[in-house]
C-alpha positions as CSV (number, residue, x, y, z in Angstrom):
1,W,14.5,0.8,7.7
2,D,16.2,-2.4,7.1
3,S,17.3,-3.0,10.4
4,V,13.8,-2.5,11.9
5,L,11.9,-4.5,9.3
6,R,14.2,-7.5,10.2
7,H,13.7,-6.9,13.5
8,Y,9.9,-6.8,13.0
9,H,10.1,-10.1,11.1
10,G,12.2,-11.8,13.7
11,A,9.8,-10.9,16.4
12,L,7.2,-12.7,14.0
13,Q,9.0,-15.9,13.8
14,E,9.7,-15.8,17.5
15,S,6.1,-15.3,18.2
16,G,5.3,-18.5,16.2
17,V,4.6,-17.0,12.7
18,S,6.6,-19.6,10.6
19,D,4.8,-19.1,7.2
20,Y,5.9,-15.7,6.6
21,S,9.2,-15.5,4.7
22,W,11.4,-12.4,4.8
23,S,10.9,-12.1,0.9
24,T,7.0,-11.7,1.6
25,C,7.8,-9.4,4.5
26,L,9.9,-7.1,2.2
27,R,7.5,-7.1,-0.6
28,H,4.4,-6.1,1.7
29,Y,6.7,-3.3,3.2
30,R,7.6,-2.2,-0.1
31,Q,4.0,-2.2,-1.2
32,H,3.0,-0.2,1.8
33,V,5.6,2.3,1.3
34,A,3.8,3.0,-2.5
35,A,0.6,3.1,-0.7
36,C,1.7,6.0,1.8
37,L,2.3,8.1,-1.4
38,Y,-1.6,8.5,-1.6
39,P,-2.2,10.6,1.4
40,A,1.1,12.5,0.8
41,L,-0.3,13.5,-2.9
42,G,-3.6,14.1,-1.3
43,V,-1.9,16.8,1.2
44,L,-0.4,18.6,-1.9
45,A,-3.9,19.0,-3.7
46,S,-5.4,20.3,-0.1
47,F,-3.1,22.4,1.4
48,D,-3.3,26.4,1.4
49,P,-0.6,27.7,-0.7
50,E,-0.7,30.9,1.3
51,D,0.2,28.7,4.4
52,E,4.1,28.6,4.7
53,R,4.1,26.1,7.5
54,A,1.7,24.1,5.6
55,G,3.7,24.1,2.5
56,A,6.9,23.2,3.9
57,V,5.2,20.2,5.9
58,A,3.5,19.0,2.7
59,D,7.0,19.6,0.9
60,K,8.7,17.4,3.4
61,W,6.3,14.5,3.7
62,V,5.9,14.1,-0.3
63,T,10.0,14.2,-0.6
64,R,10.5,12.2,2.1
65,T,8.0,9.6,1.1
66,L,9.2,9.8,-2.8
67,T,12.8,9.4,-1.6
68,H,12.2,6.1,0.7
69,A,9.7,4.8,-2.2
70,A,12.6,5.2,-4.5
71,Q,15.3,3.7,-1.9
72,V,13.1,0.3,-1.8
73,D,12.0,0.2,-5.4
74,A,8.3,0.1,-3.9
75,F,6.8,0.9,-7.2
76,D,8.2,-2.8,-8.8
77,A,6.3,-4.4,-5.8
78,V,3.1,-2.9,-6.7
79,D,1.0,-5.8,-8.4
80,R,-0.2,-4.4,-11.7
81,A,-3.5,-5.7,-13.6
């Protein structure tokens, strides 16, 4: 994810976006990862427990999202009121 995000940020700079720092880009990415948990958790609440395939998909989605959120410290990037 790091190299892809750095490539994206570099492409923005090459396209003339000069007022978007790497640290801001990274913070926005981390916030987005945290926001991705909402639909993942919604899937858990709505899937049919009798459907094994749906359960496996929901499990992978939530597990992978939570794992990545932990990797990037996504929750530390969320603004708290």
